[in-house]
Each structure stands twice: as structure tokens, then as C-alpha cells.
C-alpha angles and dihedrals in degrees: 000000000000119000120235089250091054092050091054092050094048091048091051092049092048091049092048093050091049091051091050093049092050089052096052104034109094112251089235089066095052123091114261117257114253087243094053111111111228098192132006113243117238120223102204121097123181125197118189116214111198115213132190091007109197096025118038095005092204129173129214114190129214109202119191134191095218094200095058099018088230111148146182130204116218120211098342089184101156108048096189087064098035106039096061089056091048092046093053093052097042095046093050091050091242093127144022103217106216108167153355115238120198126196093202142337104268115124094242089062107026098022094097098056098096095052092044090052091055087065099035129033099215136134122265114225115196149095119325093260098051116119113263093358115172102179136020114200116219121239111289093005117138139214135169138246106209115317103312111038121084116195123201119193113219115191111218106171116188114081083051126352090241097051114137129182119204125216112205118198128187114169106304092343117102129179132166127209106212107179109193095336101081127018127180107280096356143312131306156167141045107231114226118240092239091058097069108011122258102345126087115221113199093193113209093003126118088268099161101358148053137259088255089059094047091048090054093045093051107028101032108026103030098029088056091066119100110281091238092061108123117227124229109182127190096246139032100239099133099114092051091043090053092055087062101036091050088063088058106033136035118176140121090280093055088047092055090048091051090050091050094050092051089072104019134067098184121060103169111128092006097097133050138216086257090056092049089054087059108039104024112085091199086066094045101062090137092055112112089217092058092042091054092050093052097037090232134103106184105092097232092047089048088053093048091049093047091053091050091050091047092049090053096045 
């Protein structure tokens, strides 16, 4: 039987040993405190809303700041497909719809503004020619969605002169909504007149601009974004784009894209600016392989020739 004095001595020795071990064991080997955050929670949520599937293959995007529930709807062009989604979220209290954002004025992007405004009295942010527009942000100007999302307007005139791409940032997460300026793996498709009434929409083509403007939009403005910026285009044209781009480029990046397309129909948000620099020939105008395919070397002339080849494909 231990005496009281022996118990005290043993307790003291044990406490001293534990203190010494705690001092010399590396912190990385110790269990985390219950109050130590393991990951930071992001506050941005993006919901894609497909429109005109099988013809225009457009996307509207609902972007929500989860912390405040403040939200914006990007290019709600087809109200019959977009308004039910908005109504469900608004009526349930899941979002506070604060604005419409347009990437450019074409009807298959801004044509739903008037009907949407009949249901929601909110501002329209977009290029000067967008229907019902209330404010046009200047190039590189910023505004916020809720508390956590910073939006930067990037003017990219060419497809239309009022084309604006929007960089959304929430902590380390970065996404860019590119409308008809940049698609995954290129640009594509001449819309048919019957798809959207009386106006022809040459999505991704030099509709109101020049090869020089498109080169600047893609290879100076958008290419300057961080490589991990996810791309959300205005249409799902990737499979068709790949048919053309694969005749120009063949590299590990195009192989990865081909593999993804073999089992996925939707590609929005799945590829980044860094990916586009690898598998999109329109963003590789300095690549000798692309230059050889076009027979041109000067970047703007390579862009012009690529567009001509794409138009004819």
C-alpha cells in the first residue's frame, strides 16, 4: 500500500513527464483542438439553369451568397424556364434576389429582362445596349453580391461591343461568366433565325468586332485571370467545339477534355482558364502547331484565320 507521501511524489513525477513530452512532441503530431477550423467555408453557390436545350443550349446562372442569401441571376433569357426556379427559391426564403446581370445585349441573353422585372423590381447590370439596363459597370470596376462575393466587370468587346465578362471571387474560389466571348475549347455555332425570332445570333463569332478585339478579349483580358478560375460560358457548345479544336491541337489537355466529354454532357464550371490556355486553339495563337495549321504567324492573323476555319467547319 502506497503512503500518502508516495502518491504525491508519483503524481508530481507523472505531471512533470507529461509537460516535458508536450513541449518536445511536434505540434503536427498532436490531435487538433475541437475549436481548430479544418477548412474555411465558402459562401458562393452557383446553380446552372439550362435553357432551349437542343437548340440554343443556353445557360442562365443563379449565384447566391449563402451567408446573406443575396443572389443575382445572370442572363435569364427564357422566362418560362427561369422564373419557376426563381419563384421556388424566393418563395421559400432561400434567396433575396437583388439583381439581373447581362453579359451582352443579344436576345438569347438579355431578352428575358422585361418579363423577369414584372415579377421582381430589381436593377439590371449590363452593357449599355442591354434591355432595361439600369447600370453599366466600367472596365475593372467592382461590386459585391451579399457580404462575400466580389464581382469584377471585364469589358471584352467583339462578339458585341457591349460584351462584359464577370469575375466572381469568394475567398480562394474564382469563377468567370463569359457569355458568348469564351466557350470551353473555342467558339461555335450560327444560330438559326427560327430559334430566337427575327434576329440572327452568331454566338462566338466576330458579330460586331474584329479579330484584333477578340485576340485582346481572350489572350489579354481573360488570359490574365488566375489559371484556377473556373469558366461558366453562356452556351453548352463544348462537344461541337472539340470536333474543330481536335483538328488543330492534340496534347494531354485535349485528351483530358475528350475523356470528360465521353461521359458528361455539361461542362460549365468543370474547366479553368488554365485549361483553356492548353486545349483552346483560340487561346494558343502563339503555338507553332496552331500557326502551322492556319498558315499564319502574327497572333491577330492567326485568330482571323482560325475563325474563318471554324466558320467553315
